[in-house]
N, C-alpha and C positions, 0 to 999 in steps of 0.2 A: 389584626392590630395588636401590637405588644402593649402591655400595661407599662405605666411609667417606671415601675420598679424593674421590669425586664429591660427596658431601654437603658436605664442606668447601669444594669448589670452587664449588658452587652458592651456599653462604653467602657466600663471598668476593665473587662477582660481584654478588650482591644487595646488598652493602654497599659497592660501589665507586663511588658517586657518580653522575656524569652519564654514565658509560660503561656501557651496558647489558651489555656483554660481559665486563667485568672483565679477567681474565688469559686467558680462553678465546678461541680463534680464532673460535668460532661458538656459537650458541645455538639450541636447538630448542624450539619452543613449540607446545602443542596446546590448543585451546579447543573447547568444545561449547556449543550454544545453541539457543534456541527462539524462534519467532514466534507469538504468540497474540492472538486477538481480545479486546478489552475491551468488555464489554457492561454498561452501567449501573454502571460502576466495578468490575465483577468480571472477573477474568482467566479466560477460557475455556481449554479443553484446547488444546494446541499445534496449530496448523495446519501448522507447518513445523519441522523439526529440521535442524540443520546442524553441521558440524565445520569447524575451521580449523586447518591445519597450516602453520607458518611457520618459516623459518630466517633468523636474523640473522647477518650477518657484517660485519666492519669494512671500511670503505673510506677513501679519502684524507681526506674530511671528513664524518664522520657514520657512518651505518649503512645497509647494504643489506639490504632485507627481501624475501625471496622467499616466496610463499605459494601454497597450494592449498586450495580450498574444496570441500566435498561437501554437497549439499543433498537433503533428502527431504521431499516434500510439494508443495503447490501452487506450480508455477513453479520453474524452475532454469535456470541458465546452460547453454548448450552447452559442450562441453569446451574450446574455445579461450578462453572467458571465465572459466574456473574457476581459472586460475593467472595469476601476474603478478609484477612486481617494483616495489617502491616505494623510492625513494632518499630517505633521511632526512638532514637536515643535523645539525650538532653539537648543536642544540637538539631533535632528534628531530621536526622538522617536515617534512612531506612536500613534496617539490618538485613544482611544477606541479599542486598540489591533487590529486595521485593518491590514490586510496583503494581499499580493499577493499569490494566490494559483493555483496550477495545479490540474488536476483531472486525476487520474490513475485508470485503471481497472485491477483487479487481482482476478482470480477464480470467475468471475461473480459478484464481488462486486466493488463499486466505492469508491475511497478514495481521499478526498481532501488533498493536500500536500502543506504546507506553504513554501514560498520562503523568503529568506532574502531580504529585500529591499536594494536599491543601495547605501545607505549611512550608514556608521558604526556609531552606537549610542554611542560609547565610545571613540570618537576621542581625548577627553581631556586626557584620560589615556595614549594614544600613544604619544601625544604631550609632556607630562611631562616625559615620559619614554625616549624619544629622547634627553632630556636635562639631562639625567642621574640622575633625581630627583625622578623618580617614580618606582613603583613596576611592575614586569612583570607578576604578577598574581592578580586576583581580582574576586569577586563574585557580581552578581547582580540578585536578585530574585532567580529563579531556575537554573540560568546559572553560570558556572565557566569558567573563561577566563585565558589562559596562552599564553604569547607571546614568540615565539621561538627566539633563539639567531640568530643574523645576518640577513642581507637583503636577500629576495628571489625575483627572477625575474619571471614575467609573461609577455611574449611578450614585453620585454625590459622595463617593468615598475618595478621599485624598490618597493617592497612590504614588509609589516610586515606579517608574518604568525602567525595567532592566532588560537589556538586550543580551541574549546568550547565544554563543556560537560554539561549534564543536570543531574538532580537528578535520573532519571531513566536510566542513562547510555548511552543515545544517544549522538553521537559525531558529531561535525562539524569542518571543517577547513575553515578559512577565509583568503583571501589574500587582504589586504587593502593597498592602495597607501601610500607610505612613504612621498610623497610630501605634502599631505594635511591631512593625517590621517583619511580621510572621505570616499573616493571613494572605493566601493567594486569592486575589479578587478576580483576575482574568488571566488567560494565557492564550497565546497564538504560536503555532509551531509549523514548520515545514515538515511534510511527510512525503517520502518517495516510495512508490510501489511499481511493480512490473519492471519495465525497461527504462527506469528513470522518470516515470510519469510523476509530476508534482501535484501534491494536494495540500490544502490548508486545513489544519485542525484548530478550532477555536472553542473555548468554553469559558463560562462566566459564572460567578457566584450569584445565585438567586436569593438565598437567605442564609442567615446564620442566627442560631438561637441557643442560649445557654440552657442546660438541662439540670434540674435539681435531682436529688438522689432517686426519688421514686420514678421520675420520667426516664432517667438513665437506666435504671434497673429493668424497666418495661421493655426498652429497646435491646438491652444486652441479653435478655433471656432468649429470644428467637435467634439472635446472632450466635449465641453459645451453642444452641442445638444444631444450627447449620454448620458451625465450625467443627463440632464433634462428628457430625455426619460426614463432612468432607475428609476428615482424618481417616475414618473407617473405610471410605470408598477407595482410597489410594489410587486416584487418577493421576496419570502422568502430567507434569507441568505443561500447560499450553495445549491440553487435549482439545481437539475441535469436534470430535465425534459426539453426537447427542446420545448414541446408544449406550445403555448401561449393561454391565454384566449381570448375571443372575445374582451374585453376591451383593452388588451395588444396589440393585432393585430391592432386594430383601432388606438391606440396611435402611433405605429410604422409607420403605413400607412400615418399618417398626416405629419410626418417629413422626410420621406425617400427621397423625392426630394431635400429638403433643405440640408439634410445630404450628399447626393451624390455630390451636387455642392460644399459644403464646404470642403469635403474630397478629391476632385480632386487634383491630383499631390501631395498627402501626403501618408504616410504609412497606413492611415486609409481607403484609397479608396477600398482595397479588402474587408474589413469588411462591408463597406457600400453596396457593391455589394451582399455580403452574406445575409445581412438583407433584401435587396430588393427582392431577390429570395425567401427567407423564407416567407416574408409577402405575396407575390403573391401566393405561394403554400398553406399557411395556410388559406388565404382568400378563395381560390378556394375550399379547403377541407371543410371549414365551410359552404360555399354555398351548397356543395354537401350533407353535413349532414343535413342542414336545409331543403333541398328538400326531403330527406328521411323522416324526421320528419313530414313534411306536408303530405307525402304519407300515413303514418301510423296513425296519430292522427285522431280520429273520426271513424276509421274503426274497424271492428271486429278483436280481437286479435287472432293470430294463436292458435289452440288447442295445449296443451302440456301435457306430462306425464313424470315426472322426478323421479329419485331414489335418496333419501337423503343419507348422510353418515351413517345413522342408518338403511339403507336398507328399508326404508319406501317409499311408493309411494305418490307423490304429483302431482295432475292433475288439469287441468282447470275445468274438470267436477266436481271433489270433492269440488272445491272452488267456484263453480257457485253462484252468488248472493252476493259475498263478494268483497271488494276492495282489489286488489292484487298489491303488489309491487314486481317486478322482478329486481334483481340486478345481471347483467351479469358481471363477472370479472374473473381475473385469480386466485385470492385467493392464491397467491404464497407466501410462508413464507421465501423464500431465494432469495434476501435479504429482510429484513423487513424495507422498506424505506417508507417515506411519499410519497403520502398521504394515506397510508393504514389506517390511523386513521379515515377516513371517514366512514369505516364500523362500527366503534364505535358509531358514530352519528346515523347511520342507525339502530343499535341495540337499541339505546335510543328511536328512533322514533317508532320502533316495539313495545317496551314495553309500550310506552305512548298511542299508538292508537289501540292496539289490542282489547281493550274492545268495540271499535266502529265497530268491524268486519273487521279490516285491517289485512291482512296476508302478511308478508314479507317473500320472498324466495330468498336466495342467490344462484346464479347459477355459480358454478366454471367451467369456460370454459378452457378446455385443450385437445388438440388433442390426448394426450397420453391415454385418457380414451377409445379410440377406439382400443388400442393395449394392450391385456391382459398382455404382458410382462412388460409394463411400468405403468400399472394402479396403482400398489401398491405404487410406489414412488410418483406418483402424488397425491394419496389420503393422503399419509403421510404429504405432504406439506400443503394440505388444512386443515387437522386436527390440525397441528401445529399452523397455523394462527388462527383458531377458538379458540383453547385453550389459546393462547397468548392474544387474544382480549376478551376472555370470552364471546363469542357471544351466544345469546339465540335463535335467529331465525334459522330455518332449512337451511342447505346448501345442495343443490343437485349438481349433476355433469352433464356436457354436453360436448361432444366431438366436438362441433362446429355445430352440426346439427340444434339444436333449435335456437341458436343465429342467424343463417343464415336466418331462417324464419322471424325473427324480424328485419332483415336488419343489418347484421354484419358490424359495422363501420370500421373494419380492411380492408375490401375490398375497402374502399374509401381512404385508407391511414391514417385514424384516428386510435385511440386506444380505448380499453375498459377502463373504465366500460361503460355499457349501462344501463340506469335506465328507467324502463317502469312501468307506473301505469295503471291498467286495472279497469274500473268502474264496478259496480254491473251488468250492462247489457252485460258485456263481450267486451266492446269497449275500445280502447286505449285512455286514457285521457291525458297522459303526456309521453313525450319521450325526453330523454336527453343523449347525448353522452359526455363522459369525466367526470372529477371531477368538482364538484361544487366549485365556489368561495365562501368561507364561512367565517364567523366571529365566533370565539370560543363561544361567548355567544348566537349565533343564530342557530348553527348547520346547518342541511340541510334544510334551510328555504324554498327554491323554491320547493323542493320535498314535504315538509310538507304542504305547502300552497295548492299544488295540491291535496294531500290526504284529507285535511280538506274541500276542495271544494266538493269532492265526498261524504264526511261524511254528510255535510249539505244538499246536494241534496238528499241523501238517506233518 
């Protein structure tokens, strides 16, 4: 229960015009929502539920919005993508098209879904309309807006109902507070995934609470630590992989104790606990992988004999005396998601170093190759990726037998790919699990450096 003074403060800030904070230093907002499949016009049971916690604070021009999402159901962001900051200008428009997004899984694919931020960007239109001076329809960019007649109530809040449509026919309904023409009380929007499958996304304001300076500072501190960490981690926008690089894990490890202390007794405490567990898990996994690498490097490589997609045989015996690069991966074309592009860099390396006696062999690892009934589908996927990427190096198949001899990283809780360089004497010279951290103008530099070292030695 809010004290009478808090109730009065909430009322004041909701009546304060274009400033969403009113006289309060900050504002805490909590939303909850669902994502449901629409079948023949009927909304099914929710496939996904989510909550959104946001803190708004005043900045030089506009509002700073920090947020944290929590998702349950098909698909969800890894923890580095669950929080963020959006800078809003004086009209509550996001800078650089920044947005809050959910992540949904449908038929094996992941789809980022943008959410409306908590403050309506056309409050001036509603304010003028309430004075009987404005139009109830307008357009802005690719969006068309129409305000329905009469007030609508959402949990005893008087709201404007605004119908929004886009050039491609997608529709939204927004319920915006009539008290300040700013606060988004509820939203409903069409979402399409897969081959035009329709879904309904709904979310609603659960609570709004003004924050005095000490309360705001308490929430801003863990958000600041998280923001600084996110900057250091340099993850690509929209990254869906939960795996962290060695540098990212180290950065998180440095601040986790500070974060847990700052997040204590705040809604960010569960996230801090998740990060702590993940850092410990990934650190242990990295140590295990490093130990496997030490075990193999410098030792004779296991003998192998593989069959390529063209039904040709590739064997360690035939390649004896050459520098061999083995790339164990799933080579799956569905879905084609990053960083599949690293095989493009590998193809470039193969073309560039082949004249020095370097042989690159891609090894498509899939347990389906052990089952004749599933082999055709698995081969089709590999061929599709090879053709899409226009790969020139040979790709062979492995049902998991060979990669096990080289130390299958999946048994340690890690994931493919596994990159192995074998020197002309048949010994393992380089062993790397996972994707390389690369720069576009450098390609697979660590791998190429290892190959060049063998070329110079040879």
